[in-house]
PALUM-127263 format. One line per field, with one value per residue: x, y, z of N, C-alpha, C in turn; residue in three letters. Coordinates in steps of 0.02 Angstrom, whole numbers, plus 32768, in hexadecimal, padded with zeros to 4 digits. Layout:
BEGIN
n.X	[X|...];
n.Y	[Y|...];
n.Z	[Z|...];
ca.X	[X|...];
ca.Y	[Y|...];
ca.Z	[Z|...];
c.X	[X|...];
c.Y	[Y|...];
c.Z	[Z|...];
volum	[ALA|...];
***
This chain:
BEGIN
n.X	[802B|801A|8075|803C|7FB4|7FA1|7FB1|7F77|7EF7|7F25|7EF5|7E8D|7E24|7DBB|7DD7|7E4D|7E58|7E1E|7E62|7EE3|7F91|8030|80DA|8180|81E5|8261|82DD|82DE|82DB|8359|83AC|8391|83CA|844D|843C|842C|83D4|83C0|834A|8357|8337|82E6|8284|81DA|81A0|81DB|81D3|81FB|8208|823E|822D|81E5|8152|80B1|805D|8098|8082|80B9|80A8|8104|814B|811F|808A|7FE9|7F96|7FF5|8038|7FCC|7FB0|8025|801E|7FAC|7FD8|803B|7FF6|7FCC|804F|80EB|8143|81C7|81EE|8246|8283|82AA|8292|8261|81E8|8147|80A8|803B|7FBD|7FBD|8027|7FF3|7F8B|7FD2|8019|7FAD|7F89|7FF7|7FF6|7F84|7FA6|7FA7|8017|80BF|8114|81A9|8206|8285|82EF|8348|83AD|8354|82C1|8250|81DA|813E|8168|819E|8132|80F9|815B|8143|80E7|8120|813A|81B6|8237|82C1|8357|83CF|847F|84B8|8446|83B0|8323|8290|8218|8188|8112|8074|806C|804C|8020|7FA7|7F20|7EA9|7E16|7DE9|7D98|7DCA|7E4B|7E2C|7DF1|7E61|7EB5|7E71|7E73|7EFD|7F1E|7ED9|7F1F|7F9F|7F81|7F5E|7FD7|8026|7FE7|8007|8095|80A0|8065|80C1|813A|8122|8131|80F9|806B|8088|8114|8127|80E4|8137|81A9|817A|8167|81E8|828E|828F|820E|81CA|818C|81EF|8212|825E|82F9|8343|83CC|83FE|841D|83E4|835D|8341|835B|82F5|8289|824D|8279|82B6|8330|83D9|8430|84B3|84C4|84E0|84E5|84AA|850E|84C4|846A|84A6|84BB|84F5|857D|8574|84E9|84BF|84F9|84AB|842D|8448|8472|83FC|83A8|83EC|83DD|8351|833D|837D|832C|82B4|82D8|82E7|8266|8212|8181|8148|8105|8136|81BC|81B3|817E|81E8|824E|820D|8206|8289|8298|82B6|826D|822E|820D|8263|82DE|82D4|82D8|8355|837B|83B1|843F|8497|8504|8587|859B|851F|84D4|8512|84F0|8465|8464|84A2|8446|83D5|8407|840E|8387|835E|839A];
n.Y	[7FC4|8070|80EF|816C|815D|8154|81CD|8265|82DB|837F|8403|847F|84D0|8509|857F|8604|8679|8723|8781|8758|8760|872D|86FA|86BF|8681|86F0|86BA|8644|8674|86AF|8640|85FE|864C|8637|85BE|8581|8538|84EF|84A8|83FD|8399|836F|8318|82E8|82BA|82F0|836A|840C|846C|84FB|8578|85FD|85CE|85E1|865A|86F9|87AE|87BF|874C|86ED|8665|85C6|857A|8533|8523|851C|84A3|844C|8454|8419|8396|8368|835C|82FB|8289|81E4|81BA|8187|8200|827A|82F3|8380|83EB|848E|8507|859A|8599|85E6|8609|85BF|8588|8567|850E|84A3|847C|8450|83E8|8391|837B|8332|82C9|8286|825B|81DA|8190|815B|81C9|8219|827C|82F5|8353|83DD|8449|84AD|8484|84DB|8517|852E|84E0|8470|8425|8400|83A9|833C|82EC|828B|81E1|81B1|820C|8265|82B4|8327|8326|83A5|83EF|843C|842F|8480|849E|84F2|8552|8589|8627|86D0|8764|87D1|8827|8891|88A7|88A6|8834|87E6|87CD|8780|8711|86E6|86B5|8641|85FA|85EC|859B|8527|8508|84EC|8477|8426|8422|83E4|8368|8332|832D|82D9|8260|823F|8231|81EE|8224|8269|82D8|8340|8347|836A|83E7|842E|8432|8481|84F9|8517|8525|8594|85AA|860B|8602|85F2|857F|84E4|84B4|843B|83D5|836B|82EB|82F7|8307|828A|823B|826B|823B|8286|8277|81FA|81D1|8201|8259|8273|8307|831E|8391|8390|83B3|83F9|843B|84A0|854A|85D9|8637|86C5|86DE|8697|86E3|8757|872B|8703|877D|87CB|877D|8785|880C|8812|87BA|8800|8871|8835|8809|8882|88A5|88CA|88B1|882F|886C|88EF|88D9|88A9|891A|8972|8938|893F|89C9|89E3|89AA|8925|88A7|8814|87B8|87DA|87BE|8734|8703|8720|879E|8809|885A|8876|88ED|88D3|8942|8980|8923|892B|89AC|89A2|894B|899A|8A03|89BF|8992|8A08|8A24|89C0|89E5];
n.Z	[8000|7FD8|802A|8028|8037|80BD|80F6|8143|810E|80D7|80BB|8106|80EA|8064|8025|8024|80AA|809D|80E7|80F1|80D1|8093|80B6|809D|8123|8163|8189|8141|80BE|80BD|80CF|805A|7FFA|7FB9|7F80|7EF0|7E6E|7DCE|7D59|7D66|7D12|7C79|7C73|7C6B|7CDE|7D4A|7DC5|7DED|7E79|7E96|7EC9|7F31|7F90|7F51|7EEB|7EB7|7EA0|7E24|7DE1|7DFC|7E5D|7EA5|7E8D|7EC1|7E51|7DEB|7E09|7DFD|7D74|7D40|7D75|7D36|7CB3|7CC3|7CEE|7D30|7D50|7DA2|7E01|7E1A|7E91|7E9F|7F1C|7F4C|7FAB|8006|8044|8067|803B|80A5|8090|8008|8011|8061|800D|7F9C|7FD3|7FE9|7F62|7F33|7F8D|7F66|7EE9|7E71|7E49|7E7C|7EE9|7EF3|7F58|7F52|7FAE|7F87|7FB9|8012|8070|80AF|812A|80DE|8073|80AE|80DA|8062|8037|8088|8049|7FFE|7FC6|7FD9|8027|8004|8036|8006|8029|8092|8084|80CA|813A|8177|81F4|8234|8299|8258|8207|81D4|8177|81B2|8175|819E|8206|82B8|82C3|825C|828C|82FB|82BF|8279|82DE|8302|8288|826E|82D8|82B3|823E|8274|82BA|824F|8206|8268|826E|81F1|81F7|8265|8237|81D7|821D|8296|8312|83B0|83C8|8420|8417|8391|838E|83E3|8395|832C|836E|8394|83E0|8435|844F|8405|838E|8331|82F4|82B8|827A|8210|81E4|8159|818D|820C|81EB|81B8|8229|827B|8239|81D5|8159|80E4|80AB|8083|8002|7F88|7F35|7E98|7E23|7D7C|7CE9|7C85|7CD1|7D13|7D40|7CEB|7D30|7D36|7D2A|7D98|7DFF|7DF5|7E1E|7EA2|7EDA|7ED5|7F26|7FA0|7FC0|7FCC|8038|809E|80A3|80CC|814A|8186|8198|8131|80D1|8061|7FF4|7FFE|7FE2|7F5F|7F20|7F30|7EE1|7E66|7E50|7E3B|7DC5|7DCA|7DD3|7E29|7DC5|7D5C|7D9A|7DB4|7D36|7D13|7CDF|7D1E|7D5B|7DE7|7E27|7E9F|7EF2|7EF2|7F35|7FB3|7FD6|7FE5|8054|80B4|80BD|80ED|8165|81A9|81B1|8208|827D];
ca.X	[8000|8040|8078|8012|7F70|7F9E|7FBE|7F3A|7EEB|7F45|7ECE|7E5A|7DEB|7DBA|7DED|7E79|7E35|7E2D|7E8E|7F25|7FC8|8064|8120|81AE|820B|829F|8315|82DC|82F1|83A2|83CA|8384|83EC|8484|842D|840F|83CE|839A|8327|8388|8320|82AF|8254|8199|818A|8201|81B6|822B|81ED|827A|8216|81B9|8111|807C|8069|809A|8062|80D9|809C|813A|813C|8102|8046|7FBE|7F7F|802E|8041|7F92|7FBA|805A|8006|7F7C|7FFF|8060|7FCA|7FD7|8093|8116|8162|81FA|81E3|8281|826F|82D9|8264|825F|81A3|811D|8061|802B|7F81|7FD5|8050|7FC8|7F66|8000|8024|7F73|7F8C|802A|7FDF|7F51|7FBF|7FA3|8059|80F0|8130|81EA|821A|82CD|82FD|8388|83B5|832C|8278|8240|8197|810B|8188|81AB|80F5|80F3|818A|8128|80BA|8146|813F|81FA|8252|830A|8372|8415|84B1|84BF|8405|838F|82DA|827B|81D1|8176|80CB|8058|806C|803F|800F|7F5E|7F09|7E62|7E00|7DEE|7D78|7DF9|7E81|7E11|7DEB|7EA5|7ECD|7E51|7E8A|7F43|7F1E|7EC4|7F57|7FD2|7F6C|7F62|801E|803D|7FCC|802E|80D8|8097|805A|80FF|8173|8110|813B|80BD|8054|80AD|8157|8122|80D2|8173|81D6|815E|8172|8230|82AF|8281|81C5|81B3|8177|8228|8215|8297|8320|8362|83F9|83E7|8422|83B3|831B|833A|8357|82B5|8257|8230|8294|82C8|8374|8404|8451|84E4|84A3|850E|84BE|84BE|852C|8491|8440|84CE|84AB|8532|858E|855B|84A2|84BA|8509|8472|83F7|845F|8472|83B7|838E|840C|83BC|830D|8341|838E|82EF|8284|82F0|82DB|821F|81EB|8154|8151|80EE|8165|81F9|81A2|8177|822B|8270|81EB|8219|82CD|8295|82D6|8237|823F|820A|82A2|8315|82CD|82EB|839C|8385|83CB|8481|84A1|8549|8590|8594|84D8|84BE|852B|84C8|8426|846F|84AF|8407|83A9|8424|83F9|833F|8356|83B8];
ca.Y	[8000|80AE|8117|81A6|814D|8156|8211|828D|8314|83BB|8440|8486|84F7|850A|85C0|862C|86B3|8763|87A9|8738|8769|86FF|8708|868D|869A|8711|868C|8614|8699|86B8|85FE|85EC|867D|861E|857A|858C|84FC|84F0|8469|83C8|8368|8382|82E1|8304|82A0|8313|83AB|8434|84A3|8521|85BD|8603|85AE|8612|8689|873F|87DF|87BC|870A|86BF|863A|8586|857B|84F9|851D|8505|845C|8429|844F|83E9|8353|8354|8347|82BE|824F|81B9|819F|8196|8242|8293|8339|83A1|8426|84BE|853F|85B5|8599|861E|8606|857F|856C|8546|84D5|846C|8465|842B|83A9|8367|8367|82FD|8291|8263|8245|8190|8171|8164|820D|821D|82C2|8300|8396|83F3|848E|84AF|847D|84FE|8532|850C|84AF|8433|83FC|83E3|8370|8303|82C5|8259|819C|81B1|824F|8264|82F7|832C|8339|83EE|840F|8449|8432|84AA|849E|8525|855F|85B4|866F|86F6|87AB|87D9|8869|8894|88C5|887C|87F4|87BF|87B5|874B|86D7|86CF|868D|85FF|85D9|85D9|8561|84EE|84F7|84CC|8431|8402|8416|83B3|8326|831A|831A|829F|8224|8230|8221|81C3|8247|827F|831B|836F|834F|8390|842C|844C|8441|84BA|8536|8524|8520|85CE|85AF|864A|85F0|85F5|8540|84B7|84A5|83F8|83C1|832E|82B2|8301|82FA|8241|8222|827E|821A|82B3|8261|81B3|81C3|8239|824B|82A4|832C|8332|83B1|837F|83ED|8420|8460|84D4|858E|8601|865B|870A|86DC|8681|871D|8785|870E|8705|87C3|87DF|8759|87A1|884C|8805|879C|8836|889A|880F|8809|88C6|88AB|88DF|887D|8815|889F|8927|88C4|88A6|8960|8990|891D|8958|8A0F|89E3|8984|88E5|8880|87CE|8793|87E6|879B|86EC|86F2|8730|87DA|883E|884F|88A9|88F9|88C9|8981|898B|88F6|8946|89E8|898A|8930|89D2|8A26|8996|8991|8A47|8A1D|8993|8A02];
ca.Z	[8000|7FD5|8068|8021|804C|8106|810D|814C|80E3|80F1|80B4|813B|80D0|801B|800A|804F|80C5|807D|8111|80F6|80A2|80A9|80A6|80B5|815C|814D|8192|810A|8082|80C2|80C4|8014|7FCE|7F91|7F69|7EAE|7E45|7D90|7D4E|7D5F|7CE3|7C4D|7C78|7C7C|7D1E|7D7E|7DD6|7E13|7EA1|7EA7|7ED5|7F6B|7F88|7F47|7EB5|7ECC|7E73|7DE2|7DC4|7E0F|7E95|7E92|7EA8|7EBB|7E0B|7DC2|7E16|7DE2|7D2C|7D32|7D85|7D02|7C79|7CD4|7CF5|7D6A|7D51|7DDB|7DF8|7E48|7EA1|7EBB|7F43|7F68|7FB4|804A|805D|8053|8049|80C6|8071|7FCB|8026|8076|7FD2|7F71|7FF7|7FD9|7F1C|7F2C|7FB6|7F40|7EA7|7E6F|7E40|7EB2|7EEE|7F14|7F66|7F5B|7FC7|7F6C|7FD1|8050|806E|80ED|8132|80B5|8047|80D3|80DD|801F|8034|80AE|801E|7FD8|7FDC|7FF2|802D|8004|8043|7FF0|805A|8096|8080|810B|813F|81AF|8203|8265|82A0|8224|8213|8197|8180|81B8|815F|81AB|8245|82F3|82B5|8233|82B7|8325|8293|8268|8316|82FD|824B|8277|8305|828A|8211|829D|82C7|820F|81FA|8299|825B|81B8|820F|8291|820F|81B3|8249|82CE|8351|83D2|83B8|844B|83FD|8353|839E|83FF|835C|8307|8396|8395|8422|8460|8456|83E7|834A|8303|82D0|82C1|823E|8211|81AE|8138|81BC|8242|81CF|81B4|826E|8297|820F|81A4|8118|80E4|8095|806F|7FC2|7F71|7EFF|7E62|7DEE|7D38|7CC7|7C61|7D00|7D33|7D2A|7CE2|7D6D|7D35|7D39|7DDE|7E29|7DF3|7E47|7EE8|7EF1|7EE1|7F60|7FDD|7FCE|7FE4|807B|80CC|80AA|80F4|818F|819F|81A6|80F6|80BB|801D|7FC5|8000|7FBE|7F17|7F09|7F2C|7EA5|7E2B|7E47|7E22|7D86|7DD7|7DEF|7E33|7D86|7D38|7DBB|7DAE|7CF3|7D0C|7CB6|7D48|7D76|7E1B|7E3A|7EE7|7F17|7EFA|7F6B|7FF3|7FE4|8000|8096|80E2|80C6|8117|81A8|81C8|81C0|8241|82B9];
c.X	[802C|803D|8047|7FCB|7F69|7FA6|7F7C|7F34|7F09|7F19|7E96|7E1E|7DF3|7DDA|7E19|7E54|7E4C|7E60|7ED7|7F55|8003|80A9|8149|81D4|824D|82DC|8318|82F1|833D|83C6|83C6|83AF|841F|8477|8407|840E|83A8|8378|8359|8374|82E8|827A|8210|817C|81B1|81E4|81E8|8209|8228|826A|81F3|8175|80DA|808E|8068|807B|807D|80CE|80D3|8126|811A|80BF|8022|7FA9|7FB8|8039|8008|7F99|7FEE|8041|7FD4|7FA1|8022|8033|7FDF|801E|80B5|8139|8199|81EF|8222|826A|82AB|82B2|8265|821A|817D|80D5|804E|7FEC|7F92|7FFE|8027|7FA1|7F93|8013|7FEB|7F76|7FBE|8016|7FAD|7F68|7FC2|7FE6|8086|810D|8172|81FD|8265|82D8|8343|8392|8392|82E3|8260|81F6|8165|8129|8195|816E|80E7|811F|816E|80FB|80DF|813E|8185|8213|829D|8324|83BC|8442|84BA|847D|83E5|8344|82C9|822F|81C3|812B|80B4|805D|8060|802E|7FC3|7F4B|7EBE|7E53|7E05|7DCF|7DA6|7E32|7E6A|7E0A|7E2F|7EC1|7EB1|7E6D|7ED2|7F49|7F0A|7EFC|7F8E|7FC0|7F6F|7FAA|8038|8025|7FF3|8073|80D5|8090|8099|8135|8162|811C|80F8|80AA|807B|80F3|8157|8112|810E|81A5|81BC|816A|81BC|824C|829F|8236|81A9|819E|81B0|8230|8255|82B8|8341|8391|83DE|83E7|83F0|836C|830E|8332|8312|827A|8232|8247|82AC|8311|8398|8425|8483|84C8|84D7|84E5|84D8|84DB|84F8|8468|8466|84BE|84ED|853E|8572|8510|8496|84C6|84CE|843A|840A|845B|842B|8399|83AC|83EB|8377|830E|8351|8351|82BB|8298|82E5|8291|81F5|81C1|8166|813D|811E|81A5|81ED|819D|81BB|8250|824F|81FF|8260|82D3|82BB|82A2|824F|823D|824A|82DA|8311|82DF|8330|83A8|83A4|8410|8490|84EB|8550|8588|854B|84BD|84D4|8503|8485|842F|847C|846F|83DA|83C4|8411|83B0|8334|836D|8384];
c.Y	[803E|80D3|8151|819A|8151|819D|8239|82C4|8353|83F8|8444|84AE|84FE|8549|85E5|8669|86F4|878C|8791|874E|8742|8719|86CD|86A9|86B8|86E4|8659|8636|86A1|8676|85E9|8614|865D|85D8|857F|854A|850B|84AD|8432|8395|8385|834B|82FC|82E8|82BE|8359|83D0|846E|84C9|856A|85C0|85E4|85E3|8645|86D1|876D|87DB|8778|86D9|8698|85FB|857E|8538|84EE|8505|84BA|8433|8420|841B|83A2|833A|833A|8305|8281|8224|819C|81AD|81D8|824D|82DD|8355|83E0|844E|84FF|8557|85B4|85D5|8614|85C1|855F|8549|8508|8498|8450|843C|83E8|8379|834E|832D|82BF|8266|824B|81F9|816D|817C|81AA|8209|8266|82C5|8349|83A9|843C|8494|84A0|849A|8512|850B|84D7|846D|8406|83DD|83A5|8332|82D6|828F|8212|8190|81F9|824A|82AC|82F7|8340|8385|8413|8414|8442|845D|84A7|84D3|852E|858E|85FD|8692|873E|87B2|8820|886C|88B4|8894|8837|87C7|87A3|877C|870A|86B9|86A3|8646|85D8|85C2|859D|8522|84D8|84D4|8483|8407|83F1|83DF|836D|8308|8302|82DD|825E|820F|8214|81EF|81E4|825B|82C6|834F|837B|8379|83D9|8451|845D|847C|84FB|8549|8525|8559|85D9|85F0|863F|85F7|85B5|851A|84A9|8461|83F0|8381|82F3|82B9|82F3|82AF|8223|8231|8263|8249|82A1|8219|81A6|8204|8227|8282|82C5|8344|834E|839C|83BC|8418|844C|849A|8518|85B3|862E|86A1|870C|86C6|86BB|874E|876C|8714|874C|87DA|87BD|8774|87E2|8840|87E7|87D1|8863|8877|8810|884E|88D4|88C3|88A5|8867|8849|88DA|8916|88C4|88ED|8980|8978|8938|89A0|8A14|89BE|8943|88B8|8838|87A6|879D|87BD|8750|86D5|870C|876D|8814|882C|8888|88B0|88F0|8908|8993|8961|8912|8984|89D5|8972|8967|89F9|8A00|8991|89D0|8A43|89F3|89B3|8A2B];
c.Z	[8000|8017|8064|803B|8098|8121|8111|8119|8102|80F2|80E8|8123|8085|7FFF|803C|8069|80A5|80A5|8111|80BF|80BE|8098|80BE|80F1|8145|8154|8159|80C8|8082|80B4|807B|7FE3|7F9F|7F74|7F26|7E87|7E05|7D89|7D3F|7D2B|7CB7|7C4B|7C8F|7CBD|7D58|7D87|7E02|7E37|7EBD|7EB5|7F18|7F5C|7F85|7F12|7ECE|7E97|7E2C|7DC0|7DD3|7E4D|7E7D|7EB5|7EA0|7E73|7DDE|7DCB|7DF8|7D96|7D19|7D3D|7D51|7CC4|7C86|7CD4|7D30|7D70|7D94|7DCD|7E2C|7E52|7EC2|7EDF|7F5A|7F71|7FFD|8069|8044|806A|8066|80A8|8030|7FDE|8039|803A|7FA5|7F91|7FE6|7F91|7F12|7F54|7F8F|7EFC|7EA5|7E66|7E7C|7EAF|7F15|7F1B|7F72|7F70|7FB0|7F7E|8013|803F|80B0|80ED|8108|8087|806C|80D7|8098|801A|8056|8084|7FF7|7FF3|7FF9|7FF3|8034|800C|802F|8029|8058|8092|80C6|8103|817B|81B6|8237|8267|8268|8238|81D0|81AA|817F|81A6|816A|81EE|827F|82E8|828C|825D|82E4|82FC|8283|82A0|8313|82C1|8252|82A6|82DF|825C|8238|82AA|8287|81FE|8228|8287|8221|81D0|823D|8269|81EB|81E1|8281|8311|8370|83BD|83E1|842F|83BD|8361|83BC|83C8|8335|832C|8396|83DB|8451|846A|8439|839E|8318|82DB|82DE|827E|8247|81D6|818E|8168|81F5|8229|81CB|81FA|828C|826D|81E0|815E|811F|80D4|8082|802C|7FB2|7F33|7ECD|7E29|7DA9|7D15|7CA4|7C90|7D21|7D16|7D21|7D1E|7D6F|7D46|7D81|7E0E|7E2D|7E21|7E91|7F02|7F01|7F1E|7FA1|7FF1|7FEB|802B|80AF|80D8|80D5|813D|81AF|81AC|816C|80DE|8074|7FE9|7FC3|7FDB|7F73|7EFA|7F00|7EEE|7E66|7E1C|7E2B|7DE0|7D8E|7DF7|7DFB|7DF2|7D5E|7D57|7DB1|7D67|7CE0|7CDE|7CDD|7D61|7DA7|7E2B|7E86|7F0F|7F22|7F33|7FAF|8007|8002|8048|80C9|80F1|80F7|815E|81CD|81DC|81FF|8282|82E0];
volum	[MET|SER|LEU|LEU|LYS|THR|LEU|PRO|LYS|GLY|ARG|ILE|MET|ALA|ARG|GLN|PRO|ALA|TRP|TYR|ASP|TYR|ASP|ALA|PRO|SER|ALA|ALA|LEU|GLU|GLU|TRP|THR|ASP|ARG|ILE|TYR|ALA|ALA|ALA|SER|THR|ASP|ASP|THR|THR|ILE|ASN|ILE|TYR|GLU|PRO|ILE|GLY|GLU|ASP|TRP|PHE|GLY|ASP|GLY|PHE|SER|THR|SER|LYS|LEU|ASN|GLY|ILE|LEU|ARG|GLN|VAL|GLY|PRO|LYS|ASP|ILE|THR|VAL|ASN|ILE|ASN|SER|PRO|GLY|GLY|ASN|VAL|PHE|ASP|GLY|LEU|ALA|MET|TYR|ASP|GLN|LEU|ARG|GLU|HIS|PRO|GLY|LYS|VAL|THR|VAL|ARG|VAL|ARG|GLY|ILE|ALA|ALA|SER|ALA|ALA|SER|VAL|ILE|ALA|MET|ALA|GLY|ASP|GLU|ILE|HIS|VAL|ALA|THR|GLY|SER|MET|MET|MET|VAL|HIS|LYS|ALA|TRP|GLY|ILE|ILE|ILE|GLY|ASN|ALA|ASP|ASP|TYR|GLN|GLU|ALA|SER|THR|VAL|PHE|GLY|GLN|ILE|ASP|ARG|SER|LEU|ALA|ALA|VAL|TYR|GLN|ALA|ARG|THR|GLY|HIS|SER|GLU|ASP|LYS|ILE|MET|ALA|MET|LEU|ALA|GLY|PRO|ASN|ARG|ARG|SER|ASP|GLY|THR|TRP|MET|THR|ALA|SER|GLU|ALA|ILE|GLU|MET|LYS|PHE|ALA|ASP|ALA|GLU|PHE|THR|ASP|ASP|ALA|GLU|PRO|ALA|ALA|ARG|ILE|PRO|GLN|GLU|LYS|ARG|ASP|SER|ILE|VAL|ALA|ARG|ARG|ARG|ILE|GLU|ALA|THR|MET|ALA|LYS|ALA|GLY|LEU|SER|ARG|LYS|GLU|ARG|ALA|ASP|THR|PHE|ALA|LYS|LEU|ASP|MET|THR|PRO|ARG|ASP|ALA|SER|HIS|ASN|ASN|VAL|SER|LEU|ASP|PRO|SER|VAL|GLU|ARG|SER|PHE|GLU|ASN|LEU|LEU|ALA|THR|MET|ARG|ALA];
***
């Protein structure tokens, strides 16, 4: 019997609340900065989730609708899902976990870089979960940006509690740990919802993964150094902005005003001089002071 048939449903509601906005944790964005991967295969049974979870204003990000379209094309075949993502929209994450959980073929998940936040729950849908040496997994309690009135904030408290229990049920079913242990991991060592980071070996030891592998990128998948530098520079700036407290929309607006939208950066059309990056970091350091 497929392991997927024993896993609980993830999604807790049919529609994302109007008051909810999301962002990947700043620590996850920072960890993701230098971990650049191109598509390792043109095989139509390989799915690469190498973006934040959830679609942004520019149409970037890996969304439920994108995964649904790919799975329709693949059909009931066995699939491999490569993940290198800092997380993002927990509603999309739970929905994508369900999509993969219900896939009729075998699902092999390979973490190549990081699977943090919403991306970690997507990884749990694998029949087998493999983590590359040097890669990380991170789990934490649900959080997001609430835009609304007092009633919305009250509803958010209830919904986030439901999401935490849904996440815990998924991680419990996968690992066999008690609910108390999982909830402690989601809260993190300081009990401030910082979450828990795991290396490849720790993820295996804690039953969040099954095996470790050596990740040798294929020559065809390597990105030219100049383009790689552009992606890293943009990610470093965004991670610094996130750490300074700028929202996802504020960061997007800033890049748009500089004619350096995330879409440009993801398609390698932007080359940032190191002095520009230092100027951003100095400016944001002043903002944080």
